[in-house]
Residue, then its C-alpha position, 0 to 999 in steps of 0.5 A: x967485816x971491814x976493820x973501819x966499818x962503823x955500824x950506827x943503828x937508828x930509826x929511819x922514821x925519826x927525822x932527828x936521828x938522820x941528822x944525828x947519825x950524819x953528824x956522827x959520820x962526819x966526825x968519824x970519816x969527814x963526810x959521806x960519799x954515798x948514801x944508799x936508801x934501802x929501808x923498805x916495808x912490804x905486805x902482800x895484799x890486794x886492794x881491798x885488804x889495805x888498811x889506812x894504818x898499814x898503808x901509812x906505815x909503808x908510805x912512811x918507811x919506803x918514801x917518807x924516810x928518804x925525804x928525811x934522809x935527804x933533808x939531813x944529807x943534801x946540804x953538806x953534799x951540795x956545799x961540797x959539790x960531790x957525793x952520791x945518792x942511791x935509791x933502792x926502788x923495785x921492778x914493782x914500780x914499773x907497772x901496777x901489780x896485784x899483791x903490791x897495793x901499797x908497796x908498788x906505788x911507793x916504789x913507783x914514787x921512788x923511781x920518779x924521785x930518782x929521776x927528778x933528783x938526777x935532773x936537780x943534782x947532777x948539774x951540781x956535781x952529785x951522782x944519783x942512782x936508781x936501783x930496781x931489783x927483781x925478787x931477792x930472797x929476804x924476810x920480806x919476800x918470804x911473805x909471798x905465797x907464790x913462786x917468785x921468778x928469777x929469785x936472787x940471793x942477797x949476795x947476787x943482788x949486792x954484786x949486781x949493785x956494786x957492778x952498776x955503781x962502778x959503771x956509773x949507770x943511772x938505773x941498775x936493774x937485775x936480773x935482766x932476764x926478768x926486769x926487761x920483760x917488765x919494762x916491755x910491759x910498760x909499752x904494751x897497749x893497756x888492755x893487753x898489759x892489764x890482761x897480763x898483770x892480772x895473772x901474775x899472782x895467784x887469784x885470792 
């Protein structure tokens, strides 16, 4: 633990908590240089298993919380003309994958959001990063009931993210032996792409 680290737990679904914690950081450090939006909710489910309540929570955590954070943080960054935003999406946002019926669409939305934020904010002096990990060993991915290809440890993921941030890359995706294959899927004819993606997870 860094001697100057400050832990401020809060509920990312609480709009007011974002503003309060941002004010705490301003008092402690004089401002915020980089915000990494990493909150996520995931439940492996096929399309016929989705409930409105479950979908609503995943949408709120994965996407809605980012908008709450932006509302609290952006005014100060824009006033200073500096700062960075890093959105943790996923390779699940590249193409429609079975078993990610709500999670995948929220990550696709984050990819779109990061791109428009870059267009909006880069000319104003702010940095925007899009982080698209493959499978990382976490309590969320432990819910999967299939062999996850190119599974990374949290430490490996952290090192890849830090390297990408230091290099100033807009999109940070890893491990490339897996992510590049999924990127290629987007360019295949739809019939072929659907045939491949339908076999990426075990049949129910």
